[in-house]
N, C-alpha and C positions, 0 to 999 in steps of 0.2 A: 485759611481764614475762614470766618464764620460767614457763610453766605448771605444771611439776614444783615449783618452788621454792614457788609460790604456794598450791598444795595442801597443800605440808609445812609450811608457815608457819601456814595456817588450821588444819590438825589439831594443829599443837603448841599451839595457844594457845587452842582452843575449850574452851568451858564449857558443860556440858548442864545445864538445869533441866527436871526431869520434873515432869509433873502428874498426880498420882495414882499414882505408881508405874510410869508408862507409860515405854517406853523408845524410842529413836530408831527402831530397826528397825521395831519392831511398828507405830509410828504412821505414819511417812513415806508408805508407799504407800497407806495409806487416807486421808489427809489430802486433802480436797478442794480446799482453797484454801492458798496459801502467799504471804505477804507478808513481805518483806525491807525492813528498815530500815538505811540508812547513815547515819553522822554524823561530824560534826568539831565541834572546840571550841578556841578561843584560837588560831587559826591565826597573828595577829598579823603578816600581811602577809608571811609566808614564803613565797615565790615559788618559789625556787631550792631544790634539795637543800642539804644542809650538806655542807661540804667533807670530803673523807675523812679531814683531819688534825683533825676536831672533835673536842674531848674527850670531849663526852657524845653525840652524835648523828651519828658519822662516816658520811657517804653516805646520810642517812636523809631522807625528805621528799621535798618538790617537787610542784608542782600538776600538771605533766604525768604523772608516774608515778600521782598520784591518779586522774588521768582514766582512765589505761589500766586501772587498778584496777576503778574504777567501771564502765567499758565492759564489762568481762568479766562482771562480776556481773550488770548489766543482760540481757546476752546469756543468762546462766544463768536468770536469772527476771525476767521483762518487768515483773512487779508490785513494783517497787523504787522506794522512796520516799530521799530525800538531803535531810539537815537539817543545820543547824550552830547550836551552843549560844552564840554570841557572841564578841567581842572578835575580830571580823575584822580591824579596823585596828590600827596601831601597833606598829612591832618592827623594821622594815627601812626602807632609804632609798626603797623603792617607795612608801611612805605618804607620806614627807616631801615627795617630788616630786610625786607625782600624787594625792594626797589622797583614795586610796580608789577612783580610776576602775578601775584594774588589777585590783584585788581583785574589785569587782564584776562586772567583764566576764568575768574568769576563771570565777567561780562561775556566771554565766549560761552560759558555754560547757559546764559540767560539768553544767548543769541541775538545780540545785538547786532543791527544792521550796519551801522556806520556812527563815527564820532568826530567832533572836531578838537582842537588842540587849544588847550588854556594855557595860561602863562605859568603854571604850577606844574605843568607836564613837562616843562624843561627844568624843573629842579635839581635833577641829576645830570643835566647837560644833554647834548644831542647825542652822546655815546650812551648814556643810560637809557634813553627814552628808545633808541634803537636797539639796544640790547634785549627790551622786553618785546619788541614788536612780533617776534615768532609766537607769543602766547596769544597774542590777538587775533582771534578769527573774524574780525569784522574790519571795515574799512576806515581809514583816516582820511578826513577831506578838509582841504584849506585851499582856499582860492587866493587869499592874498598873503601867504607866506611862501616865499620863492626858495624851496631847499635845493635849487639846482647844483649850487656850489658846497653842499654839506653830504653827511653820512646820509642823511634822509632821503637824498634824490632819489626817484622812484618809488618810495615807500607811501608818499601822500599825494591823493588825486584831489584836483579842484573840484570835480563833482562826480555823481554816480546816478545811474537811472536804475529804478526799480520798477518792476512791472507787476501788479497786483490785480488779477481778475479783469485784465485787460487795460487796466488804468495804468498810464505811465507817470511815475513820480520821481522829477528830479530833485536831486538834493545836493547843495553846495555848502562850504564852510567859510566861516570869517575869523580871524583872530585879532587880539588886541595889539596895540603896538607895543612893542617889547622894550625899546629905549627907554629907560629910566625905571622900567618895573622888574626887569630880568638882568643881571650882570651879563655883560657881553660875552664873557667867556662860556657861558652857558648856551647861548644860541649862535655864537661866531659868525660865519658867513650868512645867515638867513637874512633875506631882503624881505622889508614890509613893503607892500603894495597898498595903495590906497584903497580903504574898504568900500567906499561907495561907488568908485569906479569899477571895481571888480564885483561887486554887486550887480550892477547893471549888465555889465558883461556877460556874467554867468547866467542871469535869469533871462536875458535876452536870448542866449544860446539855448537854453533849456526850452524856451516856450516856443521860439520861432525856428529854430534849426532843428531840435531834438522832439518837437511837437509834444512836450509834457503836458499833461492835463492838469497836473499840481505841481508847483515849485516850492520848495522849502528851503531854508537859509537856517543851517546851525551856525550861531554866532556866539561868540565869547567876547562881544564888546561891550556889554552891559546894557541895562534896559533904558535908562535916560539920567543925564548928568544936568546939573544946574549950570556947568560950565559948558558955553555955548559953542566954544572949540573942539570939544571933544565929541569923537563920532560914536553915537549909540544906537540901538535898535529902532527908537523911534525916528532918528534922521535917516537910517537906512530905508525904513518903510516909505518915508515921505519923498525921499529922492529918486525913488526907483518905479519900475513900471510892472513887473511881472512877477513878484513874489507874492504868493499867496499866504504862507505863514512862515514867520521868525520864531525858532526856539532858542530862546536866550540863555545866557549865562553870565559868569563874572561879579555881577553885583548882590547876588544872593537875595534876588527879589522875590518876594512870596505874592504870586496873585492868585485870587481865587478864581478868576476868569480871566480869558485873554483880553488884552487890551486891542481895540480896533483902531486903526490909523488909516486915513485915507492915503494913497499913493498919488503921483503926479499926476496920473490920468483919472483921479478922484474915485478910485476904487478900491474897496476894503482890504486891508492886509490884518491878519491877525497875528500878535505877538504874544508869546507865553514864556513865562518862566515859573520853576516852582521851588524857589528858595536854594537849600542846600542839604549836603551831608546824607542824601538818600531818604529823607523823612517823607518826602511826596513822589509822586508819581504824574506827570502830566497826561492827559488822554485828550485828544482831538478826534471825531469822528467826522468824516466827510463823505457826503452822499451826491451820487451822481446818476443823471438819467440822460440818455442819448449822449454820453461824452461830456455833458455840462454840469457843472457842480450847481447843486439844487439848495443845499443846506448844510450847515457845520455847527457842531455842538462840542463846546469845551469844558473839561472837568479837570479838577485838581484832586487827586485822590491821597489821602493821608495814611501812609504804611505805618 
């Protein structure tokens, strides 16, 4: 990528979220720890860039370009994690021909750290998903899909803890209700657990028992629904206590900057989602001093 264009694009789309009236210039030099979170969602098997003649996304996206971008950011900050919020599968002939093998191999080459499971990741059934897991060199996380009676038992964890520069980052996953969205024959005996209950349980475990400095939810619930009965990321943020960041998926919502919601303890929760098809990569930078988060910064980068 052209370095000048990258810097210009980042500056044009960045959104600053200050803690306690602090400014970027006053904090960044004093911040002792810096964690960068990169994320995608709803890539839907889009490997190549869109053609220049495409009506909505001309010459955007592509895994090779994403790899260049991720490599550049990792050089800038080695304490970087890369996540995906689900719907890795379904959308191009690559999935129809290879069943997800190519997607998982490429994500492994990009060194994704973890992903949650979207509804379209069931499109070849539990057996189809299980068959591709050996190609995924990263963790799958889901706290509210109980796979204990299925072929995926033991292959999906509720959460995982990462340590970067002494900062503990706890990450858990949430998936959307499958009934009515995915045929029963594809998800079989998968048991769906209440996402709000599991979000509170997981975030409490990560904060109070595992003593994580940063708690992240990878969610494939959707950003926000007009139907008040449907659980979405906004409701998860408002109904829980210990989540710092929700990385969302499912609704293909393009956010220029993270949404900020107060949790039930009146503390801020960041919610971010970067559309679909790999045309954007989300970036969030968290700065810590003496183990306390002092500042955060959100960016959506067009690929």
